[in-house]
CHARMM internal coordinates of N, CA and C (Angstrom, degrees):
IC EDIT
DIST 1 N 1 CA 1.4988
DIST 1 CA 1 C 1.6086
ANGL 1 N 1 CA 1 C 110.08
DIST 1 C 2 N 1.3512
ANGL 1 CA 1 C 2 N 112.61
DIHE 1 N 1 CA 1 C 2 N -31.50
DIST 2 N 2 CA 1.4882
ANGL 1 C 2 N 2 CA 117.36
DIHE 1 CA 1 C 2 N 2 CA -177.54
DIST 2 CA 2 C 1.5654
ANGL 2 N 2 CA 2 C 105.02
DIHE 1 C 2 N 2 CA 2 C -67.16
DIST 2 C 3 N 1.2314
ANGL 2 CA 2 C 3 N 119.03
DIHE 2 N 2 CA 2 C 3 N -42.28
DIST 3 N 3 CA 1.4222
ANGL 2 C 3 N 3 CA 120.06
DIHE 2 CA 2 C 3 N 3 CA -179.14
DIST 3 CA 3 C 1.5443
ANGL 3 N 3 CA 3 C 110.95
DIHE 2 C 3 N 3 CA 3 C -62.44
DIST 3 C 4 N 1.3080
ANGL 3 CA 3 C 4 N 113.96
DIHE 3 N 3 CA 3 C 4 N -46.13
DIST 4 N 4 CA 1.5225
ANGL 3 C 4 N 4 CA 115.19
DIHE 3 CA 3 C 4 N 4 CA -179.66
DIST 4 CA 4 C 1.5012
ANGL 4 N 4 CA 4 C 109.16
DIHE 3 C 4 N 4 CA 4 C -63.54
DIST 4 C 5 N 1.3237
ANGL 4 CA 4 C 5 N 121.87
DIHE 4 N 4 CA 4 C 5 N -43.19
DIST 5 N 5 CA 1.4527
ANGL 4 C 5 N 5 CA 121.91
DIHE 4 CA 4 C 5 N 5 CA 174.20
DIST 5 CA 5 C 1.4077
ANGL 5 N 5 CA 5 C 117.38
DIHE 4 C 5 N 5 CA 5 C -51.76
DIST 5 C 6 N 1.4512
ANGL 5 CA 5 C 6 N 114.51
DIHE 5 N 5 CA 5 C 6 N -43.09
DIST 6 N 6 CA 1.3607
ANGL 5 C 6 N 6 CA 122.22
DIHE 5 CA 5 C 6 N 6 CA 179.71
DIST 6 CA 6 C 1.6356
ANGL 6 N 6 CA 6 C 111.72
DIHE 5 C 6 N 6 CA 6 C -65.29
DIST 6 C 7 N 1.2825
ANGL 6 CA 6 C 7 N 112.00
DIHE 6 N 6 CA 6 C 7 N -43.39
DIST 7 N 7 CA 1.5316
ANGL 6 C 7 N 7 CA 117.29
DIHE 6 CA 6 C 7 N 7 CA 179.89
DIST 7 CA 7 C 1.5555
ANGL 7 N 7 CA 7 C 109.04
DIHE 6 C 7 N 7 CA 7 C -67.72
DIST 7 C 8 N 1.1897
ANGL 7 CA 7 C 8 N 120.74
DIHE 7 N 7 CA 7 C 8 N -42.57
DIST 8 N 8 CA 1.4454
ANGL 7 C 8 N 8 CA 124.56
DIHE 7 CA 7 C 8 N 8 CA 178.75
DIST 8 CA 8 C 1.5261
ANGL 8 N 8 CA 8 C 109.82
DIHE 7 C 8 N 8 CA 8 C -61.39
DIST 8 C 9 N 1.2043
ANGL 8 CA 8 C 9 N 115.80
DIHE 8 N 8 CA 8 C 9 N -47.05
DIST 9 N 9 CA 1.5327
ANGL 8 C 9 N 9 CA 120.22
DIHE 8 CA 8 C 9 N 9 CA -179.55
DIST 9 CA 9 C 1.5101
ANGL 9 N 9 CA 9 C 112.00
DIHE 8 C 9 N 9 CA 9 C -65.01
DIST 9 C 10 N 1.2772
ANGL 9 CA 9 C 10 N 116.50
DIHE 9 N 9 CA 9 C 10 N -37.14
DIST 10 N 10 CA 1.4291
ANGL 9 C 10 N 10 CA 123.75
DIHE 9 CA 9 C 10 N 10 CA 178.83
DIST 10 CA 10 C 1.5157
ANGL 10 N 10 CA 10 C 110.31
DIHE 9 C 10 N 10 CA 10 C -73.44
DIST 10 C 11 N 1.2575
ANGL 10 CA 10 C 11 N 116.71
DIHE 10 N 10 CA 10 C 11 N -42.98
DIST 11 N 11 CA 1.4981
ANGL 10 C 11 N 11 CA 120.69
DIHE 10 CA 10 C 11 N 11 CA -173.27
DIST 11 CA 11 C 1.5729
ANGL 11 N 11 CA 11 C 107.12
DIHE 10 C 11 N 11 CA 11 C -77.17
DIST 11 C 12 N 1.2418
ANGL 11 CA 11 C 12 N 123.26
DIHE 11 N 11 CA 11 C 12 N -44.72
DIST 12 N 12 CA 1.4324
ANGL 11 C 12 N 12 CA 125.98
DIHE 11 CA 11 C 12 N 12 CA -172.23
DIST 12 CA 12 C 1.5710
ANGL 12 N 12 CA 12 C 113.92
DIHE 11 C 12 N 12 CA 12 C -84.25
DIST 12 C 13 N 1.3030
ANGL 12 CA 12 C 13 N 113.54
DIHE 12 N 12 CA 12 C 13 N -36.42
DIST 13 N 13 CA 1.5047
ANGL 12 C 13 N 13 CA 116.92
DIHE 12 CA 12 C 13 N 13 CA -176.49
DIST 13 CA 13 C 1.4699
ANGL 13 N 13 CA 13 C 115.15
DIHE 12 C 13 N 13 CA 13 C -121.32
DIST 13 C 14 N 1.3951
ANGL 13 CA 13 C 14 N 120.74
DIHE 13 N 13 CA 13 C 14 N 0.60
DIST 14 N 14 CA 1.3851
ANGL 13 C 14 N 14 CA 124.12
DIHE 13 CA 13 C 14 N 14 CA 179.66
DIST 14 CA 14 C 1.5774
ANGL 14 N 14 CA 14 C 109.25
DIHE 13 C 14 N 14 CA 14 C 53.99
DIST 14 C 15 N 1.3443
ANGL 14 CA 14 C 15 N 111.83
DIHE 14 N 14 CA 14 C 15 N 43.05
DIST 15 N 15 CA 1.5269
ANGL 14 C 15 N 15 CA 117.60
DIHE 14 CA 14 C 15 N 15 CA 177.96
DIST 15 CA 15 C 1.4882
ANGL 15 N 15 CA 15 C 109.48
DIHE 14 C 15 N 15 CA 15 C -123.67
DIST 15 C 16 N 1.2518
ANGL 15 CA 15 C 16 N 114.40
DIHE 15 N 15 CA 15 C 16 N 143.56
DIST 16 N 16 CA 1.4504
ANGL 15 C 16 N 16 CA 125.07
DIHE 15 CA 15 C 16 N 16 CA 173.89
DIST 16 CA 16 C 1.5520
ANGL 16 N 16 CA 16 C 108.49
DIHE 15 C 16 N 16 CA 16 C -88.28
DIST 16 C 17 N 1.3345
ANGL 16 CA 16 C 17 N 115.25
DIHE 16 N 16 CA 16 C 17 N 128.10
DIST 17 N 17 CA 1.4382
ANGL 16 C 17 N 17 CA 119.53
DIHE 16 CA 16 C 17 N 17 CA 179.92
DIST 17 CA 17 C 1.5132
ANGL 17 N 17 CA 17 C 111.80
DIHE 16 C 17 N 17 CA 17 C -83.50
DIST 17 C 18 N 1.2356
ANGL 17 CA 17 C 18 N 114.98
DIHE 17 N 17 CA 17 C 18 N -39.29
DIST 18 N 18 CA 1.5346
ANGL 17 C 18 N 18 CA 118.69
DIHE 17 CA 17 C 18 N 18 CA -174.19
DIST 18 CA 18 C 1.4990
ANGL 18 N 18 CA 18 C 114.84
DIHE 17 C 18 N 18 CA 18 C 57.95
DIST 18 C 19 N 1.3420
ANGL 18 CA 18 C 19 N 118.29
DIHE 18 N 18 CA 18 C 19 N -130.51
DIST 19 N 19 CA 1.4816
ANGL 18 C 19 N 19 CA 117.84
DIHE 18 CA 18 C 19 N 19 CA -178.68
DIST 19 CA 19 C 1.4905
ANGL 19 N 19 CA 19 C 111.52
DIHE 18 C 19 N 19 CA 19 C -78.34
DIST 19 C 20 N 1.3018
ANGL 19 CA 19 C 20 N 120.87
DIHE 19 N 19 CA 19 C 20 N -5.91
DIST 20 N 20 CA 1.4402
ANGL 19 C 20 N 20 CA 123.89
DIHE 19 CA 19 C 20 N 20 CA 176.79
DIST 20 CA 20 C 1.4845
ANGL 20 N 20 CA 20 C 112.38
DIHE 19 C 20 N 20 CA 20 C -64.11
DIST 20 C 21 N 1.2748
ANGL 20 CA 20 C 21 N 118.09
DIHE 20 N 20 CA 20 C 21 N -19.40
DIST 21 N 21 CA 1.4953
ANGL 20 C 21 N 21 CA 123.58
DIHE 20 CA 20 C 21 N 21 CA -177.08
DIST 21 CA 21 C 1.5369
ANGL 21 N 21 CA 21 C 103.53
DIHE 20 C 21 N 21 CA 21 C -63.91
DIST 21 C 22 N 1.2166
ANGL 21 CA 21 C 22 N 117.67
DIHE 21 N 21 CA 21 C 22 N -41.68
DIST 22 N 22 CA 1.6534
ANGL 21 C 22 N 22 CA 118.28
DIHE 21 CA 21 C 22 N 22 CA -175.43
DIST 22 CA 22 C 1.5575
ANGL 22 N 22 CA 22 C 105.36
DIHE 21 C 22 N 22 CA 22 C -64.85
DIST 22 C 23 N 1.3467
ANGL 22 CA 22 C 23 N 117.51
DIHE 22 N 22 CA 22 C 23 N -42.07
DIST 23 N 23 CA 1.4266
ANGL 22 C 23 N 23 CA 117.98
DIHE 22 CA 22 C 23 N 23 CA -177.42
DIST 23 CA 23 C 1.5597
ANGL 23 N 23 CA 23 C 112.04
DIHE 22 C 23 N 23 CA 23 C -63.47
DIST 23 C 24 N 1.3518
ANGL 23 CA 23 C 24 N 112.88
DIHE 23 N 23 CA 23 C 24 N -45.59
DIST 24 N 24 CA 1.3818
ANGL 23 C 24 N 24 CA 122.24
DIHE 23 CA 23 C 24 N 24 CA 178.98
DIST 24 CA 24 C 1.5789
ANGL 24 N 24 CA 24 C 110.21
DIHE 23 C 24 N 24 CA 24 C -54.70
DIST 24 C 25 N 1.2588
ANGL 24 CA 24 C 25 N 114.09
DIHE 24 N 24 CA 24 C 25 N -53.36
DIST 25 N 25 CA 1.5005
ANGL 24 C 25 N 25 CA 121.39
DIHE 24 CA 24 C 25 N 25 CA 177.47
DIST 25 CA 25 C 1.4197
ANGL 25 N 25 CA 25 C 114.66
DIHE 24 C 25 N 25 CA 25 C -55.43
DIST 25 C 26 N 1.3605
ANGL 25 CA 25 C 26 N 118.61
DIHE 25 N 25 CA 25 C 26 N -46.93
DIST 26 N 26 CA 1.5027
ANGL 25 C 26 N 26 CA 123.77
DIHE 25 CA 25 C 26 N 26 CA 177.14
DIST 26 CA 26 C 1.5104
ANGL 26 N 26 CA 26 C 107.30
DIHE 25 C 26 N 26 CA 26 C -64.46
DIST 26 C 27 N 1.2866
ANGL 26 CA 26 C 27 N 122.32
DIHE 26 N 26 CA 26 C 27 N -48.53
DIST 27 N 27 CA 1.4391
ANGL 26 C 27 N 27 CA 122.59
DIHE 26 CA 26 C 27 N 27 CA -178.93
DIST 27 CA 27 C 1.5484
ANGL 27 N 27 CA 27 C 112.67
DIHE 26 C 27 N 27 CA 27 C -64.38
DIST 27 C 28 N 1.2125
ANGL 27 CA 27 C 28 N 115.89
DIHE 27 N 27 CA 27 C 28 N -35.96
DIST 28 N 28 CA 1.5626
ANGL 27 C 28 N 28 CA 114.25
DIHE 27 CA 27 C 28 N 28 CA 174.41
DIST 28 CA 28 C 1.5320
ANGL 28 N 28 CA 28 C 111.39
DIHE 27 C 28 N 28 CA 28 C -70.34
DIST 28 C 29 N 1.2753
ANGL 28 CA 28 C 29 N 122.92
DIHE 28 N 28 CA 28 C 29 N -29.70
DIST 29 N 29 CA 1.4386
ANGL 28 C 29 N 29 CA 126.38
DIHE 28 CA 28 C 29 N 29 CA 173.26
DIST 29 CA 29 C 1.5398
ANGL 29 N 29 CA 29 C 108.08
DIHE 28 C 29 N 29 CA 29 C -60.79
DIST 29 C 30 N 1.3162
ANGL 29 CA 29 C 30 N 114.55
DIHE 29 N 29 CA 29 C 30 N -47.09
DIST 30 N 30 CA 1.4716
ANGL 29 C 30 N 30 CA 120.27
DIHE 29 CA 29 C 30 N 30 CA -174.05
DIST 30 CA 30 C 1.5952
ANGL 30 N 30 CA 30 C 108.37
DIHE 29 C 30 N 30 CA 30 C -67.61
DIST 30 C 31 N 1.3415
ANGL 30 CA 30 C 31 N 119.84
DIHE 30 N 30 CA 30 C 31 N -41.86
DIST 31 N 31 CA 1.3821
ANGL 30 C 31 N 31 CA 127.32
DIHE 30 CA 30 C 31 N 31 CA 174.98
DIST 31 CA 31 C 1.4907
ANGL 31 N 31 CA 31 C 112.61
DIHE 30 C 31 N 31 CA 31 C -57.48
DIST 31 C 32 N 1.2941
ANGL 31 CA 31 C 32 N 111.83
DIHE 31 N 31 CA 31 C 32 N -53.40
DIST 32 N 32 CA 1.5058
ANGL 31 C 32 N 32 CA 114.77
DIHE 31 CA 31 C 32 N 32 CA 179.66
DIST 32 CA 32 C 1.4357
ANGL 32 N 32 CA 32 C 115.86
DIHE 31 C 32 N 32 CA 32 C -63.69
DIST 32 C 33 N 1.3680
ANGL 32 CA 32 C 33 N 118.20
DIHE 32 N 32 CA 32 C 33 N -35.83
DIST 33 N 33 CA 1.4697
ANGL 32 C 33 N 33 CA 120.75
DIHE 32 CA 32 C 33 N 33 CA 178.54
DIST 33 CA 33 C 1.5692
ANGL 33 N 33 CA 33 C 106.89
DIHE 32 C 33 N 33 CA 33 C -68.86
DIST 33 C 34 N 1.2878
ANGL 33 CA 33 C 34 N 120.83
DIHE 33 N 33 CA 33 C 34 N -33.77
DIST 34 N 34 CA 1.4032
ANGL 33 C 34 N 34 CA 123.97
DIHE 33 CA 33 C 34 N 34 CA 178.23
DIST 34 CA 34 C 1.5461
ANGL 34 N 34 CA 34 C 111.02
DIHE 33 C 34 N 34 CA 34 C -61.63
DIST 34 C 35 N 1.2471
ANGL 34 CA 34 C 35 N 116.27
DIHE 34 N 34 CA 34 C 35 N -44.89
DIST 35 N 35 CA 1.5261
ANGL 34 C 35 N 35 CA 124.14
DIHE 34 CA 34 C 35 N 35 CA -177.26
DIST 35 CA 35 C 1.4423
ANGL 35 N 35 CA 35 C 110.09
DIHE 34 C 35 N 35 CA 35 C -75.43
DIST 35 C 36 N 1.3122
ANGL 35 CA 35 C 36 N 119.55
DIHE 35 N 35 CA 35 C 36 N -30.04
DIST 36 N 36 CA 1.4456
ANGL 35 C 36 N 36 CA 119.60
DIHE 35 CA 35 C 36 N 36 CA -177.14
DIST 36 CA 36 C 1.6038
ANGL 36 N 36 CA 36 C 112.27
DIHE 35 C 36 N 36 CA 36 C -86.78
DIST 36 C 37 N 1.2700
ANGL 36 CA 36 C 37 N 115.43
DIHE 36 N 36 CA 36 C 37 N -2.20
DIST 37 N 37 CA 1.4626
ANGL 36 C 37 N 37 CA 120.80
DIHE 36 CA 36 C 37 N 37 CA -176.80
DIST 37 CA 37 C 1.5131
ANGL 37 N 37 CA 37 C 107.43
DIHE 36 C 37 N 37 CA 37 C -76.35
DIST 37 C 38 N 1.3318
ANGL 37 CA 37 C 38 N 115.74
DIHE 37 N 37 CA 37 C 38 N 135.07
DIST 38 N 38 CA 1.4788
ANGL 37 C 38 N 38 CA 118.09
DIHE 37 CA 37 C 38 N 38 CA -178.79
DIST 38 CA 38 C 1.5290
ANGL 38 N 38 CA 38 C 112.82
DIHE 37 C 38 N 38 CA 38 C -59.75
DIST 38 C 39 N 1.2980
ANGL 38 CA 38 C 39 N 117.80
DIHE 38 N 38 CA 38 C 39 N -25.20
DIST 39 N 39 CA 1.4093
ANGL 38 C 39 N 39 CA 120.79
DIHE 38 CA 38 C 39 N 39 CA -175.70
DIST 39 CA 39 C 1.5076
ANGL 39 N 39 CA 39 C 110.54
DIHE 38 C 39 N 39 CA 39 C -69.20
DIST 39 C 40 N 1.3344
ANGL 39 CA 39 C 40 N 119.50
DIHE 39 N 39 CA 39 C 40 N -7.84
DIST 40 N 40 CA 1.4968
ANGL 39 C 40 N 40 CA 121.73
DIHE 39 CA 39 C 40 N 40 CA -174.71
DIST 40 CA 40 C 1.5670
ANGL 40 N 40 CA 40 C 109.46
DIHE 39 C 40 N 40 CA 40 C -60.53
DIST 40 C 41 N 1.2765
ANGL 40 CA 40 C 41 N 119.27
DIHE 40 N 40 CA 40 C 41 N -18.16
DIST 41 N 41 CA 1.4071
ANGL 40 C 41 N 41 CA 122.80
DIHE 40 CA 40 C 41 N 41 CA -177.39
DIST 41 CA 41 C 1.5566
ANGL 41 N 41 CA 41 C 111.48
DIHE 40 C 41 N 41 CA 41 C -71.30
DIST 41 C 42 N 1.2606
ANGL 41 CA 41 C 42 N 115.35
DIHE 41 N 41 CA 41 C 42 N -25.45
DIST 42 N 42 CA 1.4391
ANGL 41 C 42 N 42 CA 120.19
DIHE 41 CA 41 C 42 N 42 CA 177.92
DIST 42 CA 42 C 1.5881
ANGL 42 N 42 CA 42 C 111.42
DIHE 41 C 42 N 42 CA 42 C -93.56
DIST 42 C 43 N 1.2512
ANGL 42 CA 42 C 43 N 113.46
DIHE 42 N 42 CA 42 C 43 N 105.86
DIST 43 N 43 CA 1.4477
ANGL 42 C 43 N 43 CA 124.62
DIHE 42 CA 42 C 43 N 43 CA -167.44
DIST 43 CA 43 C 1.6322
ANGL 43 N 43 CA 43 C 105.85
DIHE 42 C 43 N 43 CA 43 C -65.80
DIST 43 C 44 N 1.3383
ANGL 43 CA 43 C 44 N 113.17
DIHE 43 N 43 CA 43 C 44 N -32.60
DIST 44 N 44 CA 1.4995
ANGL 43 C 44 N 44 CA 114.03
DIHE 43 CA 43 C 44 N 44 CA 179.62
DIST 44 CA 44 C 1.5254
ANGL 44 N 44 CA 44 C 119.14
DIHE 43 C 44 N 44 CA 44 C -49.20
DIST 44 C 45 N 1.2738
ANGL 44 CA 44 C 45 N 108.34
DIHE 44 N 44 CA 44 C 45 N -28.84
DIST 45 N 45 CA 1.5233
ANGL 44 C 45 N 45 CA 116.33
DIHE 44 CA 44 C 45 N 45 CA -178.44
DIST 45 CA 45 C 1.4656
ANGL 45 N 45 CA 45 C 114.67
DIHE 44 C 45 N 45 CA 45 C -59.98
DIST 45 C 46 N 1.3583
ANGL 45 CA 45 C 46 N 114.68
DIHE 45 N 45 CA 45 C 46 N -24.64
DIST 46 N 46 CA 1.4739
ANGL 45 C 46 N 46 CA 118.78
DIHE 45 CA 45 C 46 N 46 CA -175.37
DIST 46 CA 46 C 1.6197
ANGL 46 N 46 CA 46 C 107.92
DIHE 45 C 46 N 46 CA 46 C -73.19
DIST 46 C 47 N 1.2320
ANGL 46 CA 46 C 47 N 116.46
DIHE 46 N 46 CA 46 C 47 N -22.80
DIST 47 N 47 CA 1.4563
ANGL 46 C 47 N 47 CA 126.41
DIHE 46 CA 46 C 47 N 47 CA -179.27
DIST 47 CA 47 C 1.4819
ANGL 47 N 47 CA 47 C 116.93
DIHE 46 C 47 N 47 CA 47 C -94.19
DIST 47 C 48 N 1.2846
ANGL 47 CA 47 C 48 N 117.07
DIHE 47 N 47 CA 47 C 48 N -12.65
DIST 48 N 48 CA 1.4680
ANGL 47 C 48 N 48 CA 126.37
DIHE 47 CA 47 C 48 N 48 CA -178.97
DIST 48 CA 48 C 1.4991
ANGL 48 N 48 CA 48 C 109.59
DIHE 47 C 48 N 48 CA 48 C -93.55
DIST 48 C 49 N 1.3337
ANGL 48 CA 48 C 49 N 119.39
DIHE 48 N 48 CA 48 C 49 N 139.46
DIST 49 N 49 CA 1.4199
ANGL 48 C 49 N 49 CA 120.55
DIHE 48 CA 48 C 49 N 49 CA -179.51
DIST 49 CA 49 C 1.5258
ANGL 49 N 49 CA 49 C 113.41
DIHE 48 C 49 N 49 CA 49 C -87.54
DIST 49 C 50 N 1.4313
ANGL 49 CA 49 C 50 N 114.73
DIHE 49 N 49 CA 49 C 50 N 59.48
DIST 50 N 50 CA 1.4433
ANGL 49 C 50 N 50 CA 116.86
DIHE 49 CA 49 C 50 N 50 CA -178.21
DIST 50 CA 50 C 1.5049
ANGL 50 N 50 CA 50 C 108.72
DIHE 49 C 50 N 50 CA 50 C -83.91
DIST 50 C 51 N 1.3343
ANGL 50 CA 50 C 51 N 120.79
DIHE 50 N 50 CA 50 C 51 N 159.50
DIST 51 N 51 CA 1.4613
ANGL 50 C 51 N 51 CA 122.58
DIHE 50 CA 50 C 51 N 51 CA -178.01
DIST 51 CA 51 C 1.5554
ANGL 51 N 51 CA 51 C 112.84
DIHE 50 C 51 N 51 CA 51 C -53.17
DIST 51 C 52 N 1.2447
ANGL 51 CA 51 C 52 N 117.27
DIHE 51 N 51 CA 51 C 52 N -36.70
DIST 52 N 52 CA 1.5031
ANGL 51 C 52 N 52 CA 116.98
DIHE 51 CA 51 C 52 N 52 CA -178.86
DIST 52 CA 52 C 1.4486
ANGL 52 N 52 CA 52 C 111.35
DIHE 51 C 52 N 52 CA 52 C -75.94
DIST 52 C 53 N 1.3141
ANGL 52 CA 52 C 53 N 120.70
DIHE 52 N 52 CA 52 C 53 N -32.83
DIST 53 N 53 CA 1.4510
ANGL 52 C 53 N 53 CA 121.93
DIHE 52 CA 52 C 53 N 53 CA 176.42
DIST 53 CA 53 C 1.5220
ANGL 53 N 53 CA 53 C 110.08
DIHE 52 C 53 N 53 CA 53 C -69.51
DIST 53 C 54 N 1.3020
ANGL 53 CA 53 C 54 N 115.92
DIHE 53 N 53 CA 53 C 54 N -41.27
DIST 54 N 54 CA 1.5181
ANGL 53 C 54 N 54 CA 118.92
DIHE 53 CA 53 C 54 N 54 CA 178.98
DIST 54 CA 54 C 1.5211
ANGL 54 N 54 CA 54 C 108.00
DIHE 53 C 54 N 54 CA 54 C -66.76
DIST 54 C 55 N 1.3423
ANGL 54 CA 54 C 55 N 122.55
DIHE 54 N 54 CA 54 C 55 N -42.37
DIST 55 N 55 CA 1.4636
ANGL 54 C 55 N 55 CA 121.38
DIHE 54 CA 54 C 55 N 55 CA 176.78
DIST 55 CA 55 C 1.5418
ANGL 55 N 55 CA 55 C 109.34
DIHE 54 C 55 N 55 CA 55 C -59.72
DIST 55 C 56 N 1.3496
ANGL 55 CA 55 C 56 N 121.53
DIHE 55 N 55 CA 55 C 56 N -41.73
DIST 56 N 56 CA 1.4211
ANGL 55 C 56 N 56 CA 126.93
DIHE 55 CA 55 C 56 N 56 CA -177.50
DIST 56 CA 56 C 1.5459
ANGL 56 N 56 CA 56 C 107.27
DIHE 55 C 56 N 56 CA 56 C -65.08
DIST 56 C 57 N 1.2494
ANGL 56 CA 56 C 57 N 122.54
DIHE 56 N 56 CA 56 C 57 N -45.19
DIST 57 N 57 CA 1.4394
ANGL 56 C 57 N 57 CA 124.04
DIHE 56 CA 56 C 57 N 57 CA -179.85
DIST 57 CA 57 C 1.4995
ANGL 57 N 57 CA 57 C 108.36
DIHE 56 C 57 N 57 CA 57 C -64.74
DIST 57 C 58 N 1.3601
ANGL 57 CA 57 C 58 N 120.68
DIHE 57 N 57 CA 57 C 58 N -40.68
DIST 58 N 58 CA 1.4431
ANGL 57 C 58 N 58 CA 121.84
DIHE 57 CA 57 C 58 N 58 CA -174.65
DIST 58 CA 58 C 1.5129
ANGL 58 N 58 CA 58 C 104.09
DIHE 57 C 58 N 58 CA 58 C -70.19
DIST 58 C 59 N 1.3255
ANGL 58 CA 58 C 59 N 124.11
DIHE 58 N 58 CA 58 C 59 N -40.98
DIST 59 N 59 CA 1.4304
ANGL 58 C 59 N 59 CA 127.73
DIHE 58 CA 58 C 59 N 59 CA 174.85
DIST 59 CA 59 C 1.4882
ANGL 59 N 59 CA 59 C 114.19
DIHE 58 C 59 N 59 CA 59 C -57.05
DIST 59 C 60 N 1.2626
ANGL 59 CA 59 C 60 N 117.81
DIHE 59 N 59 CA 59 C 60 N -42.43
DIST 60 N 60 CA 1.5086
ANGL 59 C 60 N 60 CA 126.68
DIHE 59 CA 59 C 60 N 60 CA -178.66
DIST 60 CA 60 C 1.5157
ANGL 60 N 60 CA 60 C 106.80
DIHE 59 C 60 N 60 CA 60 C -65.83
DIST 60 C 61 N 1.3054
ANGL 60 CA 60 C 61 N 114.81
DIHE 60 N 60 CA 60 C 61 N -47.03
DIST 61 N 61 CA 1.5431
ANGL 60 C 61 N 61 CA 117.53
DIHE 60 CA 60 C 61 N 61 CA -179.85
DIST 61 CA 61 C 1.5200
ANGL 61 N 61 CA 61 C 110.28
DIHE 60 C 61 N 61 CA 61 C -64.55
DIST 61 C 62 N 1.3041
ANGL 61 CA 61 C 62 N 118.08
DIHE 61 N 61 CA 61 C 62 N -38.13
DIST 62 N 62 CA 1.4755
ANGL 61 C 62 N 62 CA 118.25
DIHE 61 CA 61 C 62 N 62 CA 177.61
DIST 62 CA 62 C 1.5360
ANGL 62 N 62 CA 62 C 113.78
DIHE 61 C 62 N 62 CA 62 C -67.30
DIST 62 C 63 N 1.3102
ANGL 62 CA 62 C 63 N 115.62
DIHE 62 N 62 CA 62 C 63 N -38.92
DIST 63 N 63 CA 1.4861
ANGL 62 C 63 N 63 CA 116.34
DIHE 62 CA 62 C 63 N 63 CA 177.22
DIST 63 CA 63 C 1.5914
ANGL 63 N 63 CA 63 C 109.74
DIHE 62 C 63 N 63 CA 63 C -72.08
DIST 63 C 64 N 1.2883
ANGL 63 CA 63 C 64 N 116.96
DIHE 63 N 63 CA 63 C 64 N -30.42
DIST 64 N 64 CA 1.5111
ANGL 63 C 64 N 64 CA 114.69
DIHE 63 CA 63 C 64 N 64 CA 177.92
DIST 64 CA 64 C 1.4387
ANGL 64 N 64 CA 64 C 110.77
DIHE 63 C 64 N 64 CA 64 C -70.39
DIST 64 C 65 N 1.3806
ANGL 64 CA 64 C 65 N 122.08
DIHE 64 N 64 CA 64 C 65 N -37.62
DIST 65 N 65 CA 1.4749
ANGL 64 C 65 N 65 CA 127.91
DIHE 64 CA 64 C 65 N 65 CA 174.47
DIST 65 CA 65 C 1.4560
ANGL 65 N 65 CA 65 C 112.36
DIHE 64 C 65 N 65 CA 65 C -59.21
DIST 65 C 66 N 1.3634
ANGL 65 CA 65 C 66 N 118.53
DIHE 65 N 65 CA 65 C 66 N -41.96
DIST 66 N 66 CA 1.3792
ANGL 65 C 66 N 66 CA 121.04
DIHE 65 CA 65 C 66 N 66 CA 177.75
DIST 66 CA 66 C 1.5074
ANGL 66 N 66 CA 66 C 114.35
DIHE 65 C 66 N 66 CA 66 C -70.13
DIST 66 C 67 N 1.3454
ANGL 66 CA 66 C 67 N 114.11
DIHE 66 N 66 CA 66 C 67 N -47.46
DIST 67 N 67 CA 1.5312
ANGL 66 C 67 N 67 CA 117.15
DIHE 66 CA 66 C 67 N 67 CA -178.82
DIST 67 CA 67 C 1.5038
ANGL 67 N 67 CA 67 C 111.56
DIHE 66 C 67 N 67 CA 67 C -61.69
DIST 67 C 68 N 1.2941
ANGL 67 CA 67 C 68 N 116.70
DIHE 67 N 67 CA 67 C 68 N -42.82
DIST 68 N 68 CA 1.5432
ANGL 67 C 68 N 68 CA 123.20
DIHE 67 CA 67 C 68 N 68 CA -177.08
DIST 68 CA 68 C 1.6246
ANGL 68 N 68 CA 68 C 107.64
DIHE 67 C 68 N 68 CA 68 C -63.13
DIST 68 C 69 N 1.4016
ANGL 68 CA 68 C 69 N 115.23
DIHE 68 N 68 CA 68 C 69 N -40.75
DIST 69 N 69 CA 1.3860
ANGL 68 C 69 N 69 CA 116.64
DIHE 68 CA 68 C 69 N 69 CA 176.13
DIST 69 CA 69 C 1.5099
ANGL 69 N 69 CA 69 C 113.99
DIHE 68 C 69 N 69 CA 69 C -59.23
DIST 69 C 70 N 1.4534
ANGL 69 CA 69 C 70 N 113.55
DIHE 69 N 69 CA 69 C 70 N -41.61
DIST 70 N 70 CA 1.5564
ANGL 69 C 70 N 70 CA 118.64
DIHE 69 CA 69 C 70 N 70 CA -175.35
DIST 70 CA 70 C 1.5620
ANGL 70 N 70 CA 70 C 106.24
DIHE 69 C 70 N 70 CA 70 C -69.52
DIST 70 C 71 N 1.4077
ANGL 70 CA 70 C 71 N 114.72
DIHE 70 N 70 CA 70 C 71 N -38.31
DIST 71 N 71 CA 1.4319
ANGL 70 C 71 N 71 CA 118.38
DIHE 70 CA 70 C 71 N 71 CA 178.81
DIST 71 CA 71 C 1.5162
ANGL 71 N 71 CA 71 C 113.27
DIHE 70 C 71 N 71 CA 71 C -62.52
END
COOR INIT
IC SEED 1 N 1 CA 1 C
IC BUILD
């Protein structure tokens, strides 16, 4: 996955990912686990500061930071 992310970033954006590839991979794992969790049907969880919600928000902020840097 890290190799693919590096190739995509280089091909589409002419950007070097470097060590950020690890952060992107870890963040994507958190985001996918959040959306695959059966509790996703309960919208209230998005407003509660549960550990999974906090991890998800942190992962999204990290991805946003990296994507905006590339753009």
